C-alpha positions in Angstrom: -4.5 52.1 -73.7 -6.8 50.2 -71.9 -4.3 48.4 -69.9 -3.3 52.2 -68.4 -7.9 52.3 -68.0 -7.4 49.2 -65.5 -5.3 50.6 -63.7 -6.8 53.9 -63.4 -9.6 51.9 -62.2 -8.7 50.2 -59.8 -6.4 53.3 -58.4 -10.2 54.5 -57.8 -11.2 51.5 -55.6 -8.2 51.7 -53.7 -8.8 55.4 -52.8 -12.9 55.7 -52.9 -12.1 52.3 -50.7 -14.1 52.2 -47.3 -11.6 53.6 -44.5 -10.4 51.8 -41.4 -10.0 54.5 -39.6 -13.1 56.3 -37.6 -13.1 59.7 -35.0 -16.4 59.0 -33.1 -18.1 62.0 -31.5 -21.1 60.0 -29.9 -21.2 56.9 -27.1 -23.9 55.3 -29.2 -21.5 55.1 -32.6 -19.4 52.0 -30.0 -21.3 49.0 -30.3 -21.5 46.7 -27.3 -20.1 49.7 -24.7 -18.5 49.0 -21.5 -18.5 52.4 -19.7 -15.8 52.9 -17.0 -17.7 56.0 -14.7 -14.9 56.7 -12.1 -17.2 56.8 -9.8 -15.1 54.3 -7.5 -12.7 56.9 -6.9 -15.8 59.4 -6.0 -14.8 61.1 -2.7 -11.2 61.4 -3.2 -9.0 63.4 -5.2 -5.5 61.2 -5.9 -2.3 63.0 -7.4 -1.2 60.7 -9.8 0.5 60.1 -12.8 -0.2 56.2 -12.3 0.2 53.3 -12.9 -3.4 53.4 -11.7 -6.0 50.2 -11.6 -9.1 52.2 -13.8 -11.3 49.0 -14.2 -12.6 47.2 -11.3 -15.8 48.5 -11.3 -16.1 46.8 -15.1 -14.4 43.4 -14.2 -11.5 44.4 -16.5 -7.7 45.3 -16.2 -7.6 48.7 -17.6 -4.7 50.9 -16.4 -4.4 54.6 -15.7 -1.1 56.2 -16.1 0.1 59.9 -17.4 3.8 61.6 -18.6 2.8 64.1 -15.5 3.4 63.4 -11.9 0.7 65.8 -10.9 -2.5 64.2 -12.5 -5.9 64.1 -10.9 -7.9 61.1 -11.0 -11.2 61.5 -8.3 -14.1 63.8 -7.8 -11.8 67.2 -7.5 -12.7 70.8 -8.4 -11.4 71.6 -12.4 -10.6 75.1 -13.9 -10.8 75.0 -18.3 -10.3 78.7 -18.8 -12.3 79.8 -21.6 -13.9 76.7 -21.4 -15.3 76.9 -18.3 -15.0 74.3 -15.5 -16.1 70.6 -14.0 -17.6 71.2 -10.9 -16.5 67.8 -9.1 -19.9 66.5 -9.0 -18.4 62.8 -10.1 -15.0 62.0 -10.2 -13.1 62.0 -13.3 -9.9 61.7 -14.9 -7.5 65.2 -16.0 -4.1 66.3 -16.8 -3.5 68.9 -14.4 -0.5 70.6 -16.8 -0.5 71.7 -20.8 1.7 69.4 -22.1 1.8 65.7 -21.6 -0.6 63.3 -21.6 -2.9 60.4 -20.1 -3.0 57.1 -21.3 -5.6 53.9 -20.9 -4.0 50.1 -21.4 -6.6 47.4 -21.7 -4.3 45.2 -20.1 -7.3 42.1 -20.5 -6.9 42.1 -24.5 -6.9 45.0 -27.0 -10.5 46.6 -28.3 -12.1 48.3 -31.4 -13.0 51.3 -30.4 -12.4 53.7 -27.5 -13.7 57.1 -26.5 -15.3 59.5 -23.7 -16.5 62.8 -22.5 -14.1 65.2 -23.3 -12.9 69.1 -22.3 -10.3 71.2 -22.3 -8.4 74.6 -21.4 -7.8 76.1 -25.3 -4.6 77.6 -26.0 -3.2 76.2 -22.4 -0.7 74.1 -24.2 -0.2 71.9 -27.7 -3.3 71.1 -29.8 -5.3 68.2 -28.3 -5.1 65.0 -29.4 -6.2 61.5 -29.3 -4.4 58.5 -30.0 -4.6 54.5 -30.3 -2.3 53.0 -29.2 -1.2 49.5 -30.6 -1.2 46.6 -27.9 2.5 47.3 -27.4 1.8 50.9 -25.6 4.4 52.4 -28.2 2.8 52.4 -32.3 0.6 54.8 -32.7 -1.8 53.1 -35.3 -4.3 56.6 -35.1 -4.1 60.2 -34.4 -6.4 62.7 -34.7 -6.0 66.6 -33.7 -9.2 67.5 -31.6 -8.3 71.0 -31.4 -8.0 71.4 -35.4 -10.6 68.2 -36.6 -13.2 68.2 -34.4 -12.3 71.1 -31.6 -15.0 70.8 -28.3 -16.0 74.6 -27.9 -18.4 75.1 -23.8 -17.4 78.9 -23.6 -18.1 79.6 -19.4 -19.6 76.6 -19.4 -20.4 74.0 -16.2 -19.6 70.2 -16.6 -19.7 70.4 -19.9 -18.3 68.9 -22.8 -18.3 66.2 -25.5 -17.9 62.8 -26.4 -14.9 61.9 -28.6 -13.0 58.4 -29.9 -11.7 56.5 -32.4 -13.1 53.6 -34.1 -10.7 50.5 -36.3 -11.7 47.8 -38.5 -10.3 45.6 -35.8 -9.5 45.1 -31.9 -6.3 45.5 -32.5 -6.3 49.3 -29.5 -4.6 48.0 -27.2 -4.3 51.5 -25.2 -6.1 55.2 -26.1 -4.2 58.1 -25.2 -5.5 61.9 -24.7 -2.6 64.7 -24.6 -2.3 68.7 -24.1 -4.1 71.8 -22.8 -5.1 70.5 -18.5 -7.9 67.7 -20.8 -10.0 66.6 -18.6 -12.1 62.6 -19.8 -14.3 60.8 -17.5 -17.1 58.3 -18.8 -14.5 55.6 -20.8 -16.4 54.0 -23.0 -15.0 50.9 -25.5 -16.6 47.5 -27.4 -16.4 45.6 -30.0 -17.3 46.4 -33.6 -16.6 49.1 -35.5 -18.8 52.3 -35.5 -21.6 52.8 -38.1 -21.2 56.8 -38.5 -18.3 57.7 -38.0 -15.7 60.7 -39.5 -13.7 58.6 -42.3 -9.7 59.1 -41.6 -7.8 60.6 -44.6 -7.2 57.6 -46.3 -3.6 58.9 -47.7 -2.4 60.0 -45.0 -3.6 59.6 -41.0 -2.4 62.7 -38.4 0.1 61.4 -35.9 0.7 65.7 -34.7 2.3 65.5 -31.4 0.6 66.9 -29.1 -1.9 77.2 -13.7 -3.7 76.8 -10.7 -7.1 78.1 -11.5 -6.7 75.8 -14.1 -6.3 72.5 -13.5 -7.1 70.1 -10.8 -7.2 72.9 -8.0 -9.6 75.7 -9.6 -13.0 73.4 -10.5 -17.7 68.8 -14.2 -20.3 67.6 -15.7 -24.1 66.9 -14.5 -24.3 68.7 -11.6 -24.1 72.8 -10.9 -20.7 74.5 -10.6 -19.1 74.1 -6.7 -16.4 75.9 -6.0 -13.6 74.3 -3.9 -11.4 76.1 -1.9 
């Protein structure tokens, strides 16, 4: 009987132990953050699947790639259906299709926490995912379904969105991937120490879901009033 109770106690400790991964919803949850704001691309409008070096402004090797060859990088106007649009007042990255992904690879070395200011066009494609990848660029360390777990809703908003990201117990994130529904991302933020006020990952199972002109990069961003792009 005593042995059985001991086993149950140990199981309880395992289940109640601290999570090694967290979804984060504020850039303040990243200690010692570095921010890539993509403003080195301001005044330009690139249609690309990469690879494109985006870390030059912070002196690091960070590379943007997309599964869609007509993703956008720069200060495009960008439509987000019911979530409004980004005006192009600032430069950013946009998937520009309903199904696919954009990846930011940290070639200067892995990071512990990463996220960005994001939005998307609800319903236009599979659920929106954020994923932390290992340094091999293939292995998924953590995956969160934003559409189900932390949706972003900005009805008719101009330049609106929210911060979403992932924090790990150790600096083993080699890349950050965002997927589907015309997802857009600015202010890619990353750092070393774990988040302190984060949403714990499920202890037994981490979700690993796979994931119209007028929408996306040729429609209509944050911080300033919307601007119509012809």
